[in-house]
C-alpha positions, 0 to 999 in steps of 0.5 A, a space after each residue: 500499500 503506497 501512501 498518497 501524499 499531497 504534492 505541496 508537502 516538500 518533504 514527506 514522511 514515509 514509513 520506514 521498517 525498523 526491526 519487527 516494527 515501523 517508524 516514521 522518517 523524512 529527509 529534513 528541510 536541512 538535508 539531515 534525516 528526521 525520525 519520528 518518536 514512536 515505534 508502531 508494531 503494526 504498519 497501519 498505525 505508522 502510515 496514520 502517523 505519517 499522514 497526519 504529519 504530512 496533512 499538519 505540515 507547517 512550511 
């Protein structure tokens, strides 16, 4: 399942597999990768976090 990200999000959050679970990450505005603070066992939970972060992104 691919996340659809609004075109206006320049640095979208995406789901990244980590061990037996998932987290969210993006290529940061300064070129330094950023990682979310939560670890999810279910991929869908990480997808919801990424969607929320992309929808609430402040430029």
